[in-house]
C-alpha positions as a Markdown table, in Angstrom:
| # | Residue | x | y | z |
|---|---|---|---|---|
| 1 | Met | 0.2 | -0.1 | 0.0 |
| 2 | Glu | 0.8 | 3.4 | -1.5 |
| 3 | Lys | 2.0 | 5.8 | 2.3 |
| 4 | Asn | 0.8 | 8.8 | 2.0 |
| 5 | Thr | 3.8 | 10.8 | 2.3 |
| 6 | Glu | 2.4 | 14.4 | 3.0 |
| 7 | Lys | 4.1 | 15.9 | 5.9 |
| 8 | Lys | 1.4 | 17.3 | 8.3 |
| 9 | Leu | 1.8 | 21.4 | 9.5 |
| 10 | Tyr | 0.4 | 22.4 | 12.4 |
| 11 | Gly | -0.9 | 25.6 | 12.5 |
| 12 | Ser | -4.1 | 26.2 | 10.5 |
| 13 | Val | -4.5 | 29.7 | 12.0 |
| 14 | Leu | -0.4 | 30.8 | 10.3 |
| 15 | Leu | -1.6 | 29.4 | 6.9 |
| 16 | Lys | -4.8 | 31.7 | 7.4 |
| 17 | Ala | -2.9 | 34.6 | 8.0 |
| 18 | Ala | 0.3 | 34.0 | 5.2 |
| 19 | Lys | -3.4 | 33.8 | 3.0 |
| 20 | Ile | -4.4 | 36.5 | 4.2 |
| 21 | Leu | -0.9 | 38.5 | 3.6 |
| 22 | Asp | 0.0 | 36.8 | 0.2 |
| 23 | Thr | -3.4 | 38.5 | -1.1 |
| 24 | Leu | -3.2 | 41.8 | 0.5 |
| 25 | Ala | 0.4 | 41.4 | -1.1 |
| 26 | Lys | -0.7 | 41.6 | -4.3 |
| 27 | Asp | -3.6 | 44.0 | -4.2 |
| 28 | Gly | -4.3 | 45.8 | -0.9 |
| 29 | Gly | -7.1 | 48.0 | -0.3 |
| 30 | Lys | -9.7 | 45.0 | 0.7 |
| 31 | Thr | -12.5 | 44.9 | 2.8 |
| 32 | Ile | -13.6 | 41.9 | 4.5 |
| 33 | Gln | -15.9 | 40.3 | 2.3 |
| 34 | Glu | -13.3 | 40.6 | -0.6 |
| 35 | Leu | -10.8 | 38.9 | 1.2 |
| 36 | Ser | -13.1 | 36.1 | 1.8 |
| 37 | Lys | -13.7 | 35.6 | -0.9 |
| 38 | Glu | -10.4 | 35.3 | -2.6 |
| 39 | Thr | -9.1 | 33.7 | 0.4 |
| 40 | Gly | -12.3 | 31.0 | 1.3 |
| 41 | Ile | -11.7 | 32.1 | 5.1 |
| 42 | Thr | -15.3 | 33.1 | 6.4 |
| 43 | Pro | -16.1 | 36.3 | 7.5 |
| 44 | Ser | -16.0 | 35.9 | 11.4 |
| 45 | Asn | -13.0 | 34.2 | 11.0 |
| 46 | Leu | -11.6 | 36.7 | 9.1 |
| 47 | Ser | -12.5 | 39.7 | 11.8 |
| 48 | Lys | -10.3 | 37.6 | 13.8 |
| 49 | Ile | -7.1 | 36.9 | 12.4 |
| 50 | Leu | -7.1 | 40.4 | 11.1 |
| 51 | Glu | -7.0 | 41.8 | 14.4 |
| 52 | Thr | -3.7 | 39.8 | 15.2 |
| 53 | Leu | -2.5 | 40.3 | 12.7 |
| 54 | Ile | -2.8 | 44.8 | 12.8 |
| 55 | Tyr | -2.7 | 44.0 | 16.6 |
| 56 | Ile | 1.4 | 42.8 | 16.1 |
| 57 | Gly | 1.6 | 45.8 | 12.9 |
| 58 | Tyr | 1.4 | 43.3 | 9.8 |
| 59 | Val | -1.4 | 45.3 | 8.4 |
| 60 | Ile | -3.7 | 48.4 | 8.4 |
| 61 | Arg | -7.4 | 49.3 | 8.1 |
| 62 | Asp | -8.4 | 52.8 | 6.9 |
| 63 | Glu | -11.5 | 54.4 | 8.1 |
| 64 | Ala | -13.0 | 52.5 | 5.1 |
| 65 | Lys | -13.1 | 49.6 | 6.7 |
| 66 | Leu | -10.0 | 48.5 | 3.9 |
| 67 | Tyr | -7.1 | 46.7 | 4.8 |
| 68 | Tyr | -3.7 | 47.0 | 3.5 |
| 69 | Leu | 0.2 | 45.3 | 4.2 |
| 70 | Gly | 1.1 | 47.1 | 7.3 |
| 71 | Thr | 4.5 | 48.7 | 7.9 |
| 72 | Lys | 6.5 | 46.3 | 9.8 |
| 73 | Phe | 7.3 | 44.4 | 6.5 |
| 74 | Met | 8.8 | 47.7 | 5.6 |
| 75 | Glu | 11.1 | 47.7 | 8.3 |
| 76 | Tyr | 12.1 | 43.8 | 7.7 |
| 77 | Asn | 12.8 | 45.1 | 4.4 |
| 78 | Thr | 15.2 | 47.7 | 5.7 |
| 79 | Gln | 16.7 | 46.2 | 8.0 |
| 80 | Asn | 17.5 | 44.1 | 5.7 |
| 81 | Ile | 18.5 | 46.4 | 3.2 |
| 82 | Glu | 20.6 | 47.6 | 5.7 |
| 83 | Ala | 22.8 | 44.5 | 6.9 |
| 84 | Glu | 23.3 | 43.7 | 3.4 |
| 85 | Arg | 25.1 | 47.6 | 2.7 |
| 86 | Leu | 27.0 | 46.6 | 6.0 |
| 87 | Leu | 28.5 | 43.7 | 5.1 |
| 88 | Ala | 29.5 | 44.9 | 1.5 |
| 89 | Ile | 30.3 | 48.5 | 2.7 |
| 90 | Ser | 33.1 | 46.8 | 5.3 |
| 91 | Arg | 34.3 | 43.4 | 3.6 |
| 92 | Pro | 37.1 | 45.2 | 1.8 |
| 93 | Tyr | 38.1 | 46.7 | 5.6 |
| 94 | Leu | 37.7 | 43.6 | 7.0 |
| 95 | Glu | 40.0 | 41.8 | 4.5 |
| 96 | Glu | 42.7 | 44.6 | 5.6 |
| 97 | Leu | 41.7 | 44.0 | 9.6 |
| 98 | Arg | 42.6 | 40.1 | 9.0 |
| 99 | Ala | 45.6 | 40.8 | 6.7 |
| 100 | Ala | 47.2 | 43.0 | 9.5 |
| 101 | Leu | 46.5 | 40.7 | 12.4 |
| 102 | Asn | 45.7 | 37.7 | 11.1 |
| 103 | Glu | 43.2 | 36.5 | 13.8 |
| 104 | Thr | 39.6 | 35.6 | 13.6 |
| 105 | Ile | 37.5 | 39.0 | 12.4 |
| 106 | His | 33.6 | 38.4 | 13.3 |
| 107 | Leu | 30.6 | 41.3 | 11.5 |
| 108 | Ser | 27.4 | 41.1 | 13.3 |
| 109 | Val | 23.9 | 43.0 | 13.8 |
| 110 | Leu | 21.6 | 43.0 | 16.6 |
| 111 | Glu | 18.4 | 41.5 | 15.9 |
| 112 | Asn | 15.6 | 39.8 | 19.2 |
| 113 | Asn | 18.6 | 41.5 | 21.4 |
| 114 | Lys | 20.8 | 39.2 | 20.1 |
| 115 | Val | 23.3 | 39.5 | 18.2 |
| 116 | Val | 23.7 | 37.8 | 14.8 |
| 117 | Tyr | 26.7 | 37.0 | 12.5 |
| 118 | Ile | 26.9 | 38.2 | 9.3 |
| 119 | Asp | 30.2 | 38.2 | 8.2 |
| 120 | Lys | 33.4 | 36.0 | 9.6 |
| 121 | Leu | 36.5 | 35.8 | 8.6 |
| 122 | Glu | 39.3 | 33.3 | 9.4 |
| 123 | Pro | 42.8 | 33.4 | 10.3 |
| 124 | Gln | 45.9 | 32.1 | 7.7 |
| 125 | Asn | 48.0 | 29.1 | 7.9 |
| 126 | Gln | 46.6 | 28.6 | 12.2 |
| 127 | Gly | 45.7 | 26.0 | 14.0 |
| 128 | Ile | 43.0 | 27.1 | 16.3 |
| 129 | Tyr | 40.0 | 28.4 | 14.8 |
| 130 | Met | 36.8 | 29.9 | 16.5 |
| 131 | Thr | 33.2 | 28.1 | 16.6 |
| 132 | Ser | 31.2 | 30.7 | 15.6 |
| 133 | Arg | 29.6 | 30.7 | 12.1 |
| 134 | Ile | 27.6 | 32.8 | 9.9 |
| 135 | Gly | 23.8 | 32.7 | 11.2 |
| 136 | Leu | 24.9 | 32.1 | 14.6 |
| 137 | Ser | 23.3 | 34.7 | 17.3 |
| 138 | Arg | 25.0 | 35.2 | 21.0 |
| 139 | Pro | 23.2 | 36.9 | 23.9 |
| 140 | Leu | 24.6 | 40.3 | 24.1 |
| 141 | Tyr | 25.8 | 40.4 | 28.1 |
| 142 | Ser | 28.4 | 37.6 | 27.5 |
| 143 | Ser | 29.9 | 38.8 | 23.9 |
| 144 | Gly | 32.1 | 41.0 | 22.9 |
| 145 | Met | 30.5 | 42.9 | 20.2 |
| 146 | Gly | 27.1 | 41.9 | 22.1 |
| 147 | Lys | 28.1 | 43.7 | 25.4 |
| 148 | Ala | 29.9 | 47.0 | 22.3 |
| 149 | Ile | 26.3 | 47.4 | 21.3 |
| 150 | Leu | 25.0 | 46.6 | 25.1 |
| 151 | Ser | 26.8 | 49.5 | 26.2 |
| 152 | Thr | 24.9 | 51.9 | 23.6 |
| 153 | Phe | 21.5 | 51.8 | 25.3 |
| 154 | Thr | 19.7 | 54.3 | 27.4 |
| 155 | Gln | 19.2 | 53.2 | 31.1 |
| 156 | Pro | 15.6 | 52.0 | 30.2 |
| 157 | Gln | 16.4 | 50.6 | 27.1 |
| 158 | Leu | 19.2 | 48.8 | 29.4 |
| 159 | Ser | 16.9 | 48.2 | 32.7 |
| 160 | Ala | 13.9 | 46.4 | 29.9 |
| 161 | Tyr | 17.1 | 44.2 | 28.4 |
| 162 | Leu | 18.0 | 43.1 | 31.9 |
| 163 | Asp | 14.5 | 42.4 | 33.2 |
| 164 | Gln | 14.0 | 39.9 | 30.3 |
| 165 | Thr | 16.9 | 38.5 | 30.2 |
| 166 | Glu | 18.6 | 35.5 | 32.7 |
| 167 | Leu | 22.4 | 35.9 | 32.4 |
| 168 | Val | 23.3 | 32.6 | 32.6 |
| 169 | Gln | 26.9 | 31.1 | 33.2 |
| 170 | Leu | 28.5 | 30.3 | 29.6 |
| 171 | Ala | 32.3 | 30.3 | 30.3 |
| 172 | Lys | 34.4 | 31.2 | 32.9 |
| 173 | Asn | 34.1 | 35.0 | 33.3 |
| 174 | Thr | 30.8 | 35.3 | 31.8 |
| 175 | Ile | 29.6 | 38.4 | 34.0 |
| 176 | Thr | 26.2 | 36.9 | 35.6 |
| 177 | Asp | 25.8 | 39.8 | 38.5 |
| 178 | Arg | 23.4 | 42.9 | 37.4 |
| 179 | Ala | 25.2 | 45.8 | 38.8 |
| 180 | Ala | 28.5 | 43.9 | 37.6 |
| 181 | Leu | 27.5 | 43.8 | 33.9 |
| 182 | Thr | 26.5 | 47.8 | 34.5 |
| 183 | Ala | 29.5 | 48.5 | 35.2 |
| 184 | Asp | 31.6 | 47.1 | 32.5 |
| 185 | Leu | 29.1 | 48.5 | 30.8 |
| 186 | Ala | 30.5 | 51.9 | 32.3 |
| 187 | Glu | 33.6 | 51.2 | 31.3 |
| 188 | Ile | 33.1 | 50.0 | 27.6 |
| 189 | Arg | 31.7 | 53.6 | 27.3 |
| 190 | Lys | 34.3 | 55.0 | 29.1 |
| 191 | Arg | 37.0 | 53.9 | 26.9 |
| 192 | Gly | 35.7 | 52.9 | 23.4 |
| 193 | Phe | 35.7 | 49.1 | 23.3 |
| 194 | Ser | 34.7 | 46.4 | 24.6 |
| 195 | Ile | 36.5 | 43.1 | 25.8 |
| 196 | Asp | 35.4 | 39.3 | 25.6 |
| 197 | Asp | 37.8 | 37.8 | 28.8 |
| 198 | Glu | 36.9 | 34.5 | 28.2 |
| 199 | Glu | 32.9 | 35.4 | 29.1 |
| 200 | Gln | 31.5 | 33.5 | 26.0 |
| 201 | Glu | 33.7 | 30.8 | 25.4 |
| 202 | Asp | 36.7 | 29.0 | 27.4 |
| 203 | Asp | 40.2 | 30.2 | 26.6 |
| 204 | Gly | 39.3 | 32.6 | 24.2 |
| 205 | Tyr | 39.7 | 36.6 | 24.2 |
| 206 | Cys | 37.8 | 39.2 | 22.0 |
| 207 | Val | 37.7 | 42.8 | 21.4 |
| 208 | Ala | 34.9 | 44.8 | 19.9 |
| 209 | Val | 33.3 | 47.8 | 18.6 |
| 210 | Thr | 30.4 | 49.3 | 17.6 |
| 211 | Ile | 29.6 | 50.7 | 13.9 |
| 212 | Glu | 27.2 | 53.2 | 13.8 |
| 213 | Lys | 25.9 | 55.5 | 10.9 |
| 214 | His | 24.6 | 59.3 | 11.7 |
| 215 | Asp | 25.2 | 58.2 | 15.6 |
| 216 | Arg | 22.5 | 55.1 | 15.4 |
| 217 | Val | 24.3 | 51.8 | 15.5 |
| 218 | Val | 23.2 | 49.4 | 12.9 |
| 219 | Gly | 26.1 | 46.5 | 13.6 |
| 220 | Ala | 29.2 | 45.8 | 15.7 |
| 221 | Met | 33.0 | 44.0 | 14.7 |
| 222 | Ser | 35.5 | 41.9 | 16.4 |
| 223 | Val | 38.7 | 40.8 | 16.4 |
| 224 | Ser | 39.0 | 37.5 | 18.6 |
| 225 | Phe | 41.8 | 34.6 | 19.5 |
| 226 | Pro | 42.9 | 32.8 | 21.4 |
| 227 | Lys | 43.9 | 34.0 | 25.5 |
| 228 | Phe | 47.5 | 32.3 | 25.7 |
| 229 | Arg | 48.1 | 35.2 | 23.2 |
| 230 | Phe | 46.8 | 37.5 | 25.2 |
| 231 | Ser | 49.4 | 40.8 | 26.5 |
| 232 | Glu | 48.4 | 44.0 | 27.3 |
| 233 | Glu | 50.6 | 45.6 | 23.9 |
| 234 | Tyr | 49.1 | 42.9 | 21.2 |
| 235 | Arg | 45.8 | 44.0 | 23.2 |
| 236 | Gln | 46.4 | 47.8 | 22.3 |
| 237 | Lys | 47.7 | 47.1 | 19.1 |
| 238 | Val | 44.4 | 45.1 | 18.3 |
| 239 | Val | 42.4 | 48.0 | 19.6 |
| 240 | Thr | 44.3 | 50.3 | 17.6 |
| 241 | Glu | 43.5 | 48.6 | 14.1 |
| 242 | Leu | 40.4 | 47.9 | 14.9 |
| 243 | Leu | 39.6 | 51.6 | 15.7 |
| 244 | Thr | 40.9 | 52.7 | 12.1 |
| 245 | Thr | 38.8 | 49.8 | 10.5 |
| 246 | Lys | 35.7 | 51.1 | 12.3 |
| 247 | Ala | 36.4 | 55.0 | 11.0 |
| 248 | Asn | 36.9 | 53.5 | 7.8 |
| 249 | Ile | 34.0 | 51.9 | 7.6 |
| 250 | Glu | 31.8 | 54.7 | 9.5 |
| 251 | Lys | 33.4 | 57.0 | 6.7 |
| 252 | Arg | 32.1 | 55.0 | 3.6 |
| 253 | Leu | 28.4 | 54.4 | 5.4 |
| 254 | Arg | 27.8 | 58.1 | 5.7 |
């Protein structure tokens, strides 16, 4: 007997919502009756789903009770375009940074209160490599790039982040105390760069800075290397190269 290989899907409401959004994407300005006719969803069900979509910004309704795609999708598209531009502009400078230091270079953006790696350059001819990868996300409180971004948060933003984030021990020196993290962020603001000293991974050391455009953070970048190569003199060299790269990228982003 032939087996049914059709994949079983869960969340029928999501499938209906997707159908509604697809319909509005093709031709906005629809009444509930028009949407019902085109999607096959009853007006009563449509009304409930649309209210939720309006609440989360995916759909808007005008005074004539016509429905359109919401501005949330424009925000997502803008974020994607901005990340792609940051990646394209930064790449040559990140390659120069790697050539100068021969260490692991990362580029990331902020997404859902985490840093997400959008680029990674490996060192040449080394036997030790970082476990990070493009697309991986890291907490803000434990990573160099994350803390660099976190240091730019306003006090209300920082308080909200800390209220909803559990500071979990991830490595030997992860900061799990709220007051200690707040003090560390103050130091980052003062010196202009962030340090991850075995806070995300044991035996790892990282120096990171934000990348800004018109005084708004659009990303962060870092230099990572094994802790055994650390010295104050070497860190200063890394900081100097990193700040030069930051200035070059930000100049192009203007």
